[in-house]
C-alpha positions as CSV (number, residue, x, y, z in Angstrom):
1,M,21.3,-8.2,-12.4
2,I,17.7,-8.4,-12.8
3,H,16.4,-9.2,-16.3
4,Q,13.8,-6.9,-17.7
5,S,11.0,-9.7,-17.9
6,Q,11.5,-10.4,-14.3
7,H,11.2,-6.3,-13.6
8,D,8.1,-6.3,-15.5
9,Q,6.5,-9.2,-14.0
10,Y,7.2,-7.7,-10.4
11,L,5.6,-4.2,-11.6
12,Q,2.6,-6.1,-12.8
13,Q,2.4,-7.9,-9.6
14,R,2.7,-4.8,-7.4
15,N,0.2,-3.1,-9.9
16,D,-2.5,-5.8,-9.6
17,A,-2.0,-5.6,-5.9
18,I,-2.3,-1.8,-5.8
19,I,-5.6,-1.9,-7.9
20,A,-7.3,-4.8,-6.2
21,L,-6.4,-3.4,-2.6
22,M,-8.0,0.1,-3.6
23,Y,-10.7,-1.1,-5.3
24,D,-11.6,-3.6,-2.2
25,T,-11.1,-1.5,0.4
26,D,-11.8,2.0,-0.9
27,L,-8.5,3.3,0.1
28,Q,-7.6,6.7,-1.0
29,L,-4.1,7.5,-2.5
30,G,-2.8,9.1,0.6
31,E,-3.4,6.2,2.5
32,L,-2.3,3.7,0.2
33,V,1.1,5.2,0.0
34,A,1.0,5.9,3.9
35,I,0.4,1.9,4.8
36,T,3.2,0.0,6.2
37,I,3.9,-3.8,6.7
38,G,2.7,-3.3,10.2
39,T,-0.3,-2.4,9.3
40,L,-1.3,-5.9,7.9
41,R,-3.2,-8.2,10.1
42,E,-4.5,-11.6,9.9
43,G,-2.5,-13.0,7.4
44,N,-3.1,-10.1,5.0
45,G,-6.9,-10.5,5.4
46,E,-7.2,-7.0,7.5
47,L,-5.6,-3.7,7.1
48,Y,-5.3,-1.4,10.1
49,L,-5.7,2.2,9.2
50,P,-4.4,4.5,12.3
51,T,-6.3,7.9,12.3
52,E,-3.0,9.7,11.4
53,I,-2.9,8.4,7.7
54,Q,-6.6,8.8,7.1
55,K,-8.1,11.9,5.5
56,D,-9.6,13.9,8.0
57,Y,-13.0,15.5,7.6
58,P,-13.4,18.9,6.6
59,N,-15.4,20.0,9.9
60,D,-14.7,19.4,13.7
61,N,-15.2,15.5,13.6
62,T,-12.2,13.3,13.6
63,T,-11.4,10.1,12.3
64,T,-10.9,6.9,14.4
65,P,-8.9,3.9,13.7
66,K,-10.2,1.8,11.0
67,R,-9.9,-2.3,10.4
68,L,-10.7,-2.8,6.8
69,R,-11.4,-6.9,5.9
70,V,-9.6,-7.8,2.7
71,S,-11.3,-10.1,0.4
72,S,-9.8,-13.4,-0.5
73,E,-9.9,-12.2,-4.1
74,T,-7.7,-9.5,-3.0
75,T,-5.5,-11.1,-0.7
76,R,-4.3,-13.6,-3.4
77,P,-2.7,-11.1,-5.7
78,F,-1.7,-8.9,-2.7
79,S,0.1,-11.7,-0.8
80,L,2.0,-12.8,-4.3
81,Y,3.4,-9.3,-4.6
82,L,4.5,-9.3,-0.9
83,S,6.4,-12.8,-1.6
84,T,8.2,-11.2,-4.4
85,R,8.8,-7.7,-3.2
86,R,12.6,-6.7,-3.4
87,K,12.8,-3.7,-1.3
88,N,13.6,-4.0,2.6
89,S,11.1,-1.3,3.6
90,E,8.6,-0.7,6.0
91,A,6.2,0.8,3.3
92,L,4.2,-1.8,1.5
93,F,4.4,0.1,-1.7
94,P,8.0,2.0,-1.6
95,V,8.8,4.5,-4.0
96,R,12.3,6.1,-5.0
97,L,13.2,8.9,-2.6
98,S,14.4,10.9,-5.6
99,I,10.6,11.2,-6.9
100,L,9.7,12.3,-3.4
101,N,12.5,14.7,-3.3
102,H,11.5,16.2,-6.7
103,Q,7.5,16.2,-6.0
104,F,7.7,17.9,-2.5
105,N,10.9,19.8,-2.8
106,L,13.0,17.6,-0.1
107,A,16.3,18.2,-1.9
């Protein structure tokens, strides 16, 4: 059983990683929730964004895959979060399926 203080610490590490990553790389929320373990490169120092998870242009232009450098200030809290992550999921920031079911009427 996980003690509440351990859970709070885990959530704080996760939140710190999310804020740092979004601020450093200018990720949009839809991109953040779509990135996976497989999108990490170079010891967490680079993030690969394939075109299918990027927001598309509102015109005829199309996106291309991007490689985003992650600063050392961001890599530290991000790596700490990854080392304490309890969920065995491809998603970097997994969510409870019940939330998705409710939000997108998947149930």
